[in-house]
BAMARGU-790438 format. One line per 3 residues: number of its first residue (from 1); for each residue x, y, z of N, C-alpha, C, O, CB. Coordinates in steps of 0.2 Angstrom, whole numbers, plus 5000, padded with zeros to 4 digits. Atoms other than C-alpha are relative to their C-alpha. Glycine has a CB too. Layout:
NUM = X Y Z X Y Z X Y Z X Y Z X Y Z ~ ...
This chain:
1 = 4996 5004 4996 5201 5024 5211 4999 5002 5007 4999 5008 5009 5008 5002 4998 ~ 5001 4998 4993 5198 5023 5229 5007 5001 5004 5012 4998 5002 4996 4994 5003 ~ 4994 4998 4996 5210 5031 5241 5001 4995 5006 4996 4992 5009 5000 5007 5003
4 = 4999 5005 4995 5218 5020 5254 4998 5003 5007 5000 5009 5008 5008 4998 5000 ~ 5002 4997 4993 5211 5023 5272 5006 5002 5004 5006 5007 5007 4995 4996 5003 ~ 4994 4998 4996 5228 5023 5279 5003 5006 4998 5006 5010 5002 5005 4994 5000
7 = 4997 4994 5003 5234 5036 5268 4996 5006 5002 4999 5011 5003 5001 4999 4992 ~ 5004 4994 4998 5220 5047 5271 5000 5002 5008 5001 5008 5009 4992 4999 4999 ~ 4999 4998 4993 5222 5046 5290 5006 5003 5002 5007 5008 5006 4999 4993 5004
10 = 4994 4997 4999 5240 5050 5289 5001 5007 4998 5004 5012 5001 5006 4996 4997 ~ 5000 4993 5002 5237 5065 5279 4996 5005 5004 4998 5011 5005 4997 5000 4993 ~ 5004 4996 4996 5224 5072 5290 5004 5001 5007 5003 5007 5010 4993 4997 5002
13 = 4996 5000 4994 5235 5069 5305 5006 5006 4999 5007 5010 5004 5003 4994 5003 ~ 4995 4995 5001 5249 5079 5297 4997 5007 4999 5001 5012 5002 5004 4998 4993 ~ 5003 4993 5001 5237 5094 5293 4999 5003 5007 5000 5008 5008 4994 5000 4996
16 = 5001 4998 4993 5232 5095 5311 5006 5002 5004 5006 5007 5008 4996 4995 5004 ~ 4993 4999 4997 5250 5094 5317 5003 5007 4998 5006 5011 5002 5004 4995 5000 ~ 4997 4994 5002 5255 5108 5306 4996 5006 5002 4999 5012 5003 5001 5000 4992
19 = 5005 4995 4999 5240 5119 5309 5000 5003 5007 4999 5009 5008 4993 4999 4998 ~ 5000 4998 4993 5242 5120 5328 5007 5000 5002 5012 4997 5000 4996 4995 5004 ~ 4993 5000 4997 5257 5125 5338 5001 4995 5005 4997 4992 5009 5000 5007 5004
22 = 4998 5005 4995 5266 5113 5348 5001 5003 5007 5005 5008 5007 5007 4996 4997 ~ 4999 4998 4993 5265 5115 5366 5007 4999 5003 5009 4993 5002 4994 4997 5005 ~ 4993 5001 4997 5281 5117 5377 4999 4994 5004 4994 4992 5007 5003 5006 5003
25 = 5000 5006 4996 5286 5101 5386 4999 5003 5007 5001 5008 5009 5006 4996 4999 ~ 5001 4998 4993 5280 5102 5404 5007 4999 5004 5011 4995 5003 4995 4995 5003 ~ 4995 5000 4996 5293 5106 5417 4999 4996 5006 4994 4996 5009 5002 5008 5002
28 = 5001 5004 4994 5296 5093 5430 5001 5004 5006 5005 5008 5007 5005 4994 5000 ~ 4999 4997 4993 5294 5099 5448 5006 4999 5003 5009 4993 5003 4994 4998 5004 ~ 4993 5001 4996 5310 5102 5458 4998 4998 5007 4994 5001 5011 5004 5007 5000
31 = 5001 5002 4993 5310 5092 5473 5006 5002 5004 5012 5002 5002 4999 4992 5000 ~ 4995 4998 4996 5320 5097 5488 5005 4994 5002 5003 4989 5002 4998 5003 5007 ~ 4995 5005 4998 5336 5088 5492 5003 5002 5006 5005 5007 5008 5006 5000 4994
34 = 4997 4999 4994 5342 5086 5509 5007 5000 5000 5010 5003 5005 4997 4995 5005 ~ 4993 5000 5000 5360 5083 5504 5003 5006 4998 5009 5007 4999 5002 4994 4996 ~ 4997 4994 5003 5362 5100 5496 5000 5006 5006 4996 5006 5010 4996 5003 4994
37 = 5000 4994 4995 5368 5116 5507 4994 5005 4999 4992 5005 4994 5006 5003 5000 ~ 5005 4995 5001 5355 5129 5511 5002 5006 4996 5008 5008 4997 4998 5002 5007 ~ 4998 4994 5004 5355 5144 5499 5000 5006 5005 4996 5006 5010 4995 5001 4995
40 = 4999 4994 4996 5360 5161 5507 4993 5004 5000 4990 5005 4994 5006 5004 4998 ~ 5006 4996 4999 5345 5171 5513 5002 5007 4997 5007 5009 4998 4998 5000 5007 ~ 4999 4993 5002 5343 5188 5505 5000 5005 5006 4996 5005 5010 4994 5002 4995
43 = 4999 4996 4994 5349 5201 5517 4994 5005 5000 4992 5008 4995 5007 5004 5000 ~ 5005 4995 4999 5336 5212 5524 5002 5007 4999 5008 5008 5001 4996 4999 5007 ~ 4997 4993 5001 5337 5230 5520 5001 5004 5006 4997 5003 5011 4994 5004 4996
46 = 4998 4997 4994 5346 5240 5532 4999 5008 5000 4998 5011 4994 5008 4999 5002 ~ 5001 4993 5000 5344 5258 5538 5006 5004 4998 5011 5001 4997 4997 5002 5007 ~ 4994 4996 5001 5356 5273 5536 5006 4998 5005 5004 4997 5011 4998 5007 5000
49 = 4995 5002 4996 5373 5269 5542 5004 5006 5002 5007 5010 4998 5005 4995 4996 ~ 4996 4994 4997 5382 5282 5553 5006 4997 5003 5007 4992 5007 4996 5003 5006 ~ 4994 5002 4998 5400 5280 5555 5004 5007 5003 5002 5012 5002 5004 4997 4994
52 = 4996 4994 4998 5414 5291 5563 5004 5003 4994 5004 5000 4988 5005 4997 5005 ~ 4997 4997 5005 5424 5303 5553 5006 4996 4998 5007 4996 4992 5003 5007 5003 ~ 4994 5004 5002 5440 5292 5553 4997 4994 4996 5001 4993 4991 5003 4997 5006
55 = 5003 5006 5004 5429 5277 5546 4998 5003 4993 4999 4999 4988 4995 4997 5004 ~ 5003 4997 5006 5421 5288 5533 5006 5002 4995 5006 5001 4989 4996 5006 5001 ~ 4994 4998 5003 5439 5295 5528 5003 4994 4997 5006 4994 4991 5004 5004 5004
58 = 4997 5006 5002 5445 5277 5527 4996 4997 4994 4999 4994 4990 5001 4995 5005 ~ 5004 5003 5005 5431 5272 5516 5000 5003 4993 5000 5000 4988 4992 5000 5002 ~ 5000 4997 5006 5433 5285 5503 5008 5001 4998 5009 5004 4993 4997 5007 5000
61 = 4993 4999 5002 5452 5286 5504 5002 5007 5000 5007 5009 4996 5002 4997 4994 ~ 4998 4993 4999 5453 5304 5509 5002 5002 5007 5000 4998 5012 4994 5005 4998 ~ 4998 4998 4993 5460 5313 5524 4994 5002 5004 4989 5004 5002 5005 5006 5000
64 = 5006 4999 4996 5449 5316 5539 4998 5008 5000 4992 5010 5001 5002 4999 5007 ~ 5001 4993 5000 5451 5335 5537 4995 5002 4994 4991 5006 4995 5006 5004 4999 ~ 5005 5000 5006 5441 5333 5520 4993 4999 5003 4988 5003 5001 5002 4996 4994
67 = 5007 5001 4997 5426 5325 5529 4998 5005 5005 4992 5007 5005 5000 4993 5003 ~ 5002 4995 4995 5427 5337 5543 4997 5007 4996 4993 5010 4998 5005 5002 5005 ~ 5002 4994 5004 5426 5352 5530 4993 4999 4997 4989 5003 4997 5005 5001 4995
70 = 5007 5001 5002 5411 5344 5522 4995 5000 5005 4989 5003 5004 5000 4993 4996 ~ 5005 5000 4995 5402 5342 5538 4999 5008 5002 4993 5010 5003 5003 4996 5007 ~ 5001 4993 4998 5406 5360 5543 4996 5004 4995 4993 5009 4996 5007 5003 5001
73 = 5003 4997 5005 5400 5366 5526 4993 4998 4999 4990 5001 4994 5004 4999 4994 ~ 5007 5002 5001 5384 5357 5527 4999 4996 4994 4993 4995 4992 4995 5005 5000 ~ 5001 5004 5006 5387 5346 5512 4998 4993 5001 4996 4989 4997 5007 5000 4996
76 = 5002 5007 4998 5385 5329 5521 4996 5001 5007 4998 5005 5011 5006 4995 5000 ~ 5003 5000 4993 5373 5326 5536 5004 4997 5005 5008 4992 5004 4993 4996 5000 ~ 4996 5002 4994 5381 5323 5553 4995 5001 5006 4991 5005 5006 5006 5004 5000
79 = 5004 5000 4993 5375 5320 5571 5006 4999 5005 5011 4996 5004 4994 4995 5000 ~ 4995 5000 4994 5384 5321 5588 4997 4994 5004 4992 4993 5006 5000 5006 5004 ~ 5001 5006 4995 5385 5305 5599 5005 5000 5005 5009 5004 5005 4999 4993 4996
82 = 4995 5001 4995 5395 5299 5613 5006 4998 4998 5011 4999 5001 4997 4994 5005 ~ 4994 5001 5004 5408 5293 5601 5003 5006 4996 5008 5005 4993 4999 4994 4996 ~ 4998 4994 5003 5410 5310 5594 4995 5001 4994 4989 4999 4994 5007 4999 4997
85 = 5004 4999 5006 5403 5316 5577 4999 4994 4996 5004 4991 4994 5002 5007 4997 ~ 5001 5006 5005 5395 5303 5566 4997 5003 4993 4994 5009 4993 4995 4995 5003 ~ 5002 4997 5007 5392 5306 5547 4997 4994 4997 4999 4988 4998 5006 5002 4997
88 = 5003 5005 5004 5381 5297 5535 5005 4997 4995 5007 5001 4990 4993 5002 4997 ~ 4995 5003 5005 5392 5285 5525 4998 5000 4993 5002 5002 4989 5001 4993 5002 ~ 5003 4999 5007 5381 5285 5510 5001 5007 4997 5003 5008 4991 4993 4997 4999
91 = 4999 4993 5002 5382 5304 5509 5007 5001 4998 5009 5005 4994 4997 5005 5005 ~ 4992 4999 5001 5401 5304 5511 5002 4997 4993 5006 5000 4989 5004 4997 5006 ~ 4998 5004 5006 5403 5291 5497 4997 5004 4994 5001 5005 4989 4997 4993 5000
94 = 5003 4996 5006 5391 5301 5485 5004 5006 4999 5005 5008 4993 4993 5001 5001 ~ 4997 4994 5001 5400 5317 5489 5007 4999 4997 5010 5003 4993 5001 5003 5007 ~ 4994 5001 5003 5417 5309 5485 5000 4998 4993 5004 5000 4989 5003 4994 5004
97 = 5001 5002 5007 5410 5302 5469 4999 5006 4996 5002 5007 4990 4995 4995 4999 ~ 5001 4994 5003 5404 5319 5464 5007 5004 4999 5008 5007 4994 4995 5005 5003 ~ 4994 4996 5000 5421 5327 5468 5005 4997 4994 5008 5001 4991 5003 5000 5006
100 = 4996 5003 5005 5430 5314 5457 4998 5001 4993 5002 5003 4989 5000 4993 5001 ~ 5003 4998 5006 5418 5317 5443 5002 5007 4997 5003 5008 4992 4993 4999 4999 ~ 4998 4993 5001 5421 5336 5444 5007 5001 4998 5009 5004 4993 4998 5004 5006
103 = 4993 4999 5001 5439 5334 5444 5002 4997 4993 5006 4999 4989 5005 4996 5005 ~ 4999 5003 5006 5439 5322 5429 4997 5004 4994 5000 5005 4989 4997 4993 5000 ~ 5003 4996 5005 5428 5334 5419 5004 5007 4999 5003 5010 4994 4993 5002 5002
106 = 4996 4994 5000 5439 5349 5423 5006 4999 4995 5010 4995 4996 5002 5003 5007 ~ 4994 5001 5004 5452 5352 5409 5006 5001 5004 5007 5006 5008 4999 5004 4994 ~ 4993 4999 4997 5470 5350 5414 5003 5007 4998 5003 5008 4992 5004 4994 4999
109 = 4996 4993 5001 5479 5367 5416 5007 4998 4997 5010 4994 4999 5000 5004 5006 ~ 4993 5001 5003 5495 5368 5405 5005 5002 5006 5004 5006 5010 5001 5005 4994 ~ 4995 4998 4995 5511 5369 5415 5002 5007 5000 5001 5010 4995 5006 4995 4998
112 = 4999 4993 4999 5517 5385 5421 5006 5002 4995 5006 5008 4993 5003 5002 5007 ~ 4995 4998 5004 5533 5384 5411 4998 5002 4993 5000 5007 4990 5005 4994 4999 ~ 5003 4999 5007 5523 5384 5394 4997 5007 5000 4997 5011 4995 4996 4995 4998
115 = 5003 4994 5000 5513 5399 5400 5005 5006 5000 5004 5011 4997 4996 5001 5006 ~ 4994 4995 5000 5529 5409 5404 5003 5001 4994 5005 5006 4991 5005 4998 5006 ~ 4997 5000 5006 5536 5404 5388 4996 5004 4995 4999 5008 4990 5002 4993 4997
118 = 5004 4996 5005 5521 5411 5378 5000 5007 5002 4999 5011 4997 4993 4997 5001 ~ 5001 4993 4998 5521 5427 5388 5007 5004 4998 5007 5010 4998 4999 5001 5007 ~ 4994 4997 5002 5539 5431 5383 5000 5003 4993 4999 5000 4988 5007 4996 5000
121 = 5001 4997 5007 5539 5444 5368 5006 4998 4996 5011 4996 4998 4999 5007 5001 ~ 4995 5002 5004 5549 5441 5353 5005 5005 5000 5004 5011 5001 4997 5000 4992 ~ 4995 4996 5000 5566 5448 5352 5003 5001 5007 5008 5004 5008 4999 5007 4998
124 = 4997 5000 4993 5569 5446 5371 5006 4995 5001 5006 4990 4997 4995 4999 5005 ~ 4995 5005 4998 5584 5437 5379 5000 4999 5007 4998 5003 5011 5007 5003 4997 ~ 5000 5002 4993 5587 5428 5395 5006 5003 5003 5012 5002 5000 5000 4993 5001
127 = 4995 4997 4997 5598 5438 5407 5001 4996 5007 4996 4995 5010 4999 5007 5001 ~ 4999 5003 4993 5606 5430 5423 4997 5005 5006 4997 5011 5005 5007 4998 5001 ~ 5003 4996 4995 5598 5436 5439 5005 5005 5003 5004 5010 5005 4997 4996 5006
130 = 4995 4996 4997 5614 5442 5447 5002 5006 4995 5003 5012 4998 5007 4996 5001 ~ 4998 4995 5005 5619 5452 5431 4994 5005 5000 4995 5011 4999 5001 4998 4993 ~ 5006 4995 5000 5601 5460 5431 5000 5004 5006 4999 5010 5006 4993 4996 5000
133 = 4999 4996 4994 5603 5465 5449 5005 5005 5000 5004 5011 5002 5001 4995 5006 ~ 4994 4995 5001 5620 5473 5446 4998 5006 4996 4999 5011 4997 5006 4996 4998 ~ 5002 4995 5005 5612 5482 5431 4995 5005 5004 4996 5011 5003 4997 4997 4994
136 = 5005 4995 4997 5598 5489 5442 5004 5004 5005 5002 5010 5006 4995 4995 5004 ~ 4997 4996 4995 5610 5494 5456 5004 5006 4996 5004 5012 4998 5005 4996 5003 ~ 4997 4995 5003 5620 5504 5443 4996 5005 4997 4997 5011 4997 5004 4997 4994
139 = 5005 4995 5002 5605 5512 5436 4998 5004 5006 4996 5010 5005 4994 4997 4997 ~ 5002 4996 4995 5600 5517 5453 5006 5005 5002 5004 5011 5004 4999 4996 5006 ~ 4995 4995 4999 5617 5525 5456 5001 5005 4995 5002 5011 4997 5007 4996 5000
142 = 5000 4995 5005 5616 5534 5440 4995 5005 5001 4995 5011 5000 5000 4997 4993 ~ 5006 4995 4999 5599 5541 5444 5002 5004 5006 5000 5010 5006 4994 4996 5002 ~ 4998 4996 4994 5606 5547 5461 5005 5005 4998 5004 5011 5000 5002 4996 5006
145 = 4995 4995 5002 5621 5555 5453 4997 5005 4995 4999 5011 4996 5005 4996 4996 ~ 5004 4995 5004 5609 5564 5440 4997 5005 5005 4997 5011 5003 4996 4997 4996 ~ 5003 4995 4995 5599 5571 5455 5005 5005 5003 5004 5011 5004 4996 4996 5005
148 = 4995 4996 4997 5615 5577 5463 5002 5005 4995 5003 5011 4997 5005 4996 5003 ~ 4997 4995 5005 5621 5585 5447 4995 5006 4999 4996 5012 4998 5001 4997 4994 ~ 5005 4995 5001 5604 5594 5445 5000 5005 5006 4999 5011 5005 4993 4997 4999
151 = 5000 4996 4994 5605 5600 5463 5006 5005 5000 5005 5011 5001 5000 4996 5006 ~ 4994 4995 5001 5623 5607 5460 4999 5005 4995 5001 5011 4996 5006 4995 4998 ~ 5002 4995 5005 5617 5616 5444 4996 5005 5003 4996 5011 5002 4998 4997 4994
154 = 5005 4995 4998 5603 5624 5453 5003 5004 5005 5002 5010 5006 4994 4996 5004 ~ 4997 4995 4996 5614 5630 5467 5005 5004 4997 5006 5010 4999 5004 4995 5005 ~ 4995 4996 5003 5627 5636 5455 4996 5006 4997 4999 5012 4997 5003 4997 4994
157 = 5004 4994 5003 5613 5647 5446 4998 5005 5006 4998 5011 5004 4994 4997 4997 ~ 5002 4996 4994 5607 5653 5463 5006 5005 5002 5006 5011 5004 4998 4996 5006 ~ 4994 4996 4998 5625 5658 5468 5002 5005 4995 5004 5011 4996 5006 4995 5001
160 = 4999 4995 5005 5628 5667 5451 4995 5006 5000 4997 5011 4999 5000 4997 4993 ~ 5005 4994 5000 5612 5677 5453 5002 5004 5006 5001 5010 5006 4993 4997 5001 ~ 4998 4996 4994 5617 5682 5471 5007 5004 4999 5007 5010 5001 5001 4995 5006
163 = 4993 4996 5001 5635 5687 5465 4998 5006 4995 5001 5011 4996 5005 4995 4996 ~ 5002 4994 5004 5627 5698 5451 4997 5005 5004 4998 5011 5003 4996 4997 4994 ~ 5003 4995 4996 5616 5706 5464 5005 5004 5004 5004 5010 5005 4994 4997 5004
166 = 4996 4997 4996 5630 5709 5475 5005 5005 4996 5007 5010 4999 5005 4995 5004 ~ 4996 4995 5004 5641 5717 5461 4996 5006 4999 4999 5012 4999 5002 4996 4994 ~ 5004 4994 5001 5627 5728 5457 4999 5005 5006 5000 5011 5006 4993 4999 4997
169 = 5000 4997 4994 5625 5733 5475 5006 5004 5001 5006 5010 5004 4998 4996 5006 ~ 4994 4997 4998 5643 5737 5477 5002 5006 4995 5004 5011 4997 5006 4994 4999 ~ 4999 4994 5005 5644 5748 5461 4995 5005 5002 4998 5011 5002 4998 4998 4993
172 = 5004 4994 4998 5629 5758 5468 5003 5003 5006 5003 5009 5007 4993 4997 5002 ~ 4997 4997 4994 5638 5760 5485 5006 5004 4998 5007 5010 5001 5002 4995 5005 ~ 4994 4996 5002 5654 5766 5476 4998 5006 4997 5001 5012 4998 5004 4996 4995
175 = 5002 4994 5003 5644 5778 5466 4998 5005 5005 4999 5011 5004 4994 4999 4995 ~ 5002 4996 4995 5636 5785 5481 5006 5003 5004 5005 5009 5006 4995 4996 5005 ~ 4994 4997 4996 5653 5787 5490 5003 5005 4996 5006 5010 4999 5004 4994 5002
178 = 4996 4995 5005 5661 5796 5475 4996 5006 5000 4999 5012 5000 5001 4997 4994 ~ 5004 4994 5001 5646 5808 5474 5000 5004 5007 4999 5010 5007 4993 4998 4998 ~ 5001 4996 4993 5645 5812 5493 5007 5001 5003 5006 5004 5009 4997 4995 5004
181 = 4994 4998 4997 5664 5814 5497 5002 5007 5001 5004 5009 5007 5006 4997 4996 ~ 4998 4993 4999 5667 5833 5494 4995 5003 5005 4997 5007 5010 4999 5004 4993 ~ 5005 4996 4995 5651 5839 5504 5002 4997 5007 5001 5001 5011 4993 4998 4998
184 = 4998 5003 4993 5656 5827 5518 5006 5003 5003 5006 5005 5009 5001 4992 4999 ~ 4994 4997 4998 5673 5835 5519 4999 5007 5002 5002 5009 5007 5006 4999 4995 ~ 5001 4993 4998 5667 5853 5519 4995 5001 5006 4996 5005 5010 4996 5003 4994
187 = 5005 4999 4994 5653 5850 5532 5003 4997 5006 5000 4998 5012 4994 4997 4998 ~ 4997 5003 4994 5664 5840 5544 5003 5005 5004 5007 5009 5002 5005 4994 4998 ~ 4997 4995 4995 5670 5849 5560 5007 4999 4999 5010 4994 4997 4998 4999 5007
190 = 4993 5000 5000 5688 5854 5561 5003 4996 5005 5001 4996 5011 5003 5007 5001 ~ 4997 5005 4995 5699 5841 5569 5005 5004 5004 5009 5008 5001 5003 4994 4996 ~ 4994 4996 4996 5711 5848 5583 5007 4998 4998 5008 4992 4996 4999 4998 5008
193 = 4993 5001 5002 5729 5850 5578 5004 4996 5005 5004 4997 5011 5003 5006 4998 ~ 4996 5004 4995 5740 5837 5585 5008 5002 4999 5010 5003 4993 5000 4992 4998 ~ 4993 4998 5001 5758 5843 5588 5004 4994 4997 5003 4988 4998 5003 5001 5007
196 = 4995 5004 5004 5771 5835 5577 5005 4997 5005 5006 4999 5010 5003 5003 4994 ~ 4995 5004 4996 5784 5823 5583 5006 5004 5001 5010 5003 5006 5001 4993 4998 ~ 4993 4996 5000 5798 5836 5579 4999 5005 5006 5005 5007 5008 5001 5003 4993
199 = 5000 4994 4995 5791 5849 5592 5001 4997 5007 5003 5000 5011 4993 5003 4999 ~ 5000 5003 4993 5790 5837 5607 5008 5000 5002 5009 5001 5008 4997 4993 5000 ~ 4994 5000 4998 5809 5835 5608 5003 5007 5002 5007 5008 5007 5005 4997 4995
202 = 4998 4993 4998 5811 5854 5608 4998 5002 5007 5002 5004 5011 4998 5005 4995 ~ 5003 4998 4993 5800 5856 5623 5003 4996 5005 5005 4999 5011 4992 4998 5000 ~ 4996 5004 4995 5809 5842 5632 5007 5003 5001 5009 5003 5007 5000 4993 4998
205 = 4993 4997 4999 5826 5850 5629 4999 5007 5004 5004 5008 5008 5003 5001 4993 ~ 5001 4994 4997 5819 5867 5635 4999 4999 5008 5002 5002 5012 4995 5004 4997 ~ 5001 5002 4993 5813 5859 5651 5006 4998 5004 5007 5000 5010 4994 4995 5001
208 = 4994 5003 4997 5829 5850 5654 5005 5006 5001 5009 5006 5006 5003 4995 4996 ~ 4995 4994 5000 5839 5866 5651 4998 5004 5006 5002 5007 5010 5000 5004 4994 ~ 5002 4997 4995 5828 5875 5664 5002 4997 5007 5004 5000 5012 4993 5002 5000
211 = 4998 5004 4994 5831 5862 5677 5008 5000 5001 5010 5001 5007 4998 4992 4999 ~ 4992 5000 4999 5850 5862 5674 5002 5007 5002 5007 5007 5006 5003 4998 4993 ~ 4999 4993 4998 5850 5881 5676 4999 5001 5007 5003 5004 5011 4997 5005 4995
214 = 5002 4999 4993 5841 5880 5692 5005 4996 5005 5007 4999 5010 4993 4997 5002 ~ 4995 5004 4996 5854 5867 5699 5006 5004 5000 5010 5004 5005 5001 4993 4997 ~ 4994 4996 5000 5868 5878 5694 5000 5006 5005 5004 5008 5008 5002 5002 4993
217 = 5001 4994 4996 5861 5893 5703 5000 4998 5007 5003 5002 5011 4993 5003 4999 ~ 5000 5002 4993 5859 5883 5719 5007 4999 5002 5009 5000 5008 4996 4994 5001 ~ 4993 5001 4999 5877 5878 5718 5004 5006 5001 5010 5006 5002 5003 4995 4995
């Protein structure tokens, strides 16, 4: 049986189409349109931007003292101009970003109240401040009274010691006086005799009698 030529031609065409890859359709060229607005031009790269301290602080939302501290510490570059000190804006922004990242990475510290609560030992109790101060004052007064009592006891012991020493000394002096009294009386010189009071009126009466007798003789 002879094959139909038309059938053979269609079969060969299908084989060729399957065996090769289909090429992408051509892209039509874009023609310029005068009625469309001009596209924005790509900005040319700019150099480092130097700004004042106040502008840099406003850009990062921080106080000016922070930027000044960074400049003084040499953390950001700066230069002096007729408008004052200028700082590189990109360096300030990078420094602020680093600080924020460091603060975010730092773990938050627990509140002070919880720390104090953990440090309180078991079995403790809370005492009002006024009562605590009064108790401390009373303890101070008791301590001072104890010192005074100790001083008084020490003085009493010293006084008792001195009194015992004086008693012993007094007894020794008494013994010496008792042992030395006879010899002292024998060796002492004789004291002159003093006329008694009964003899003085006699002498006075005798003198008056002589005077009376002389007056009588003259008369």
